[in-house]
C-alpha angles and dihedrals in degrees: 000000000000121000118235093210121153137184123261090251091058096043112119091212095049095112093050092048092051091045091052091046090054091048090049091052091047091049091048090052091050092049090052090050091051092048091050092045093247102134097181134029121229088254091053092047091049091052091048092049091049090050091048091048092053091047091050091049090052091046092050091051092051091044092052090048090050092049089050089053091052091051091048090049091050091050090048090049092052091048091049091051090051091051092048090050091050092048090050091050091050091048092047091049091050092049092047092050090048092050092047091050091048092047092049091051091052094045093044088055090052093045092050090047091051092046091049091048091049091048090052089052089053098246090129 
């Protein structure tokens, strides 16, 4: 009987075998780290620090933008309060002028009536 042997280079499962061998080595390394109490390798820590750095950079950008929005809102609020104050002053001025006009009309009527009464009495 003839053997159907082949070399490792010709093996159809070569890639899977190499992949599993790499996984096995990686798992063995992780087991050794856990046994020694080293939870993360330097490479893992570096990746985590890089990730944290990028997250902090993104957070700082959003935080600065948010602070800018708060400042803009405060400026808008101050401007709105100024406009409300001006509108109130204009309304108050209009009401005052209207009341003065109304009062003068009433008093002018009384003054004319008194002058007419005095002229009828012969004071003038």
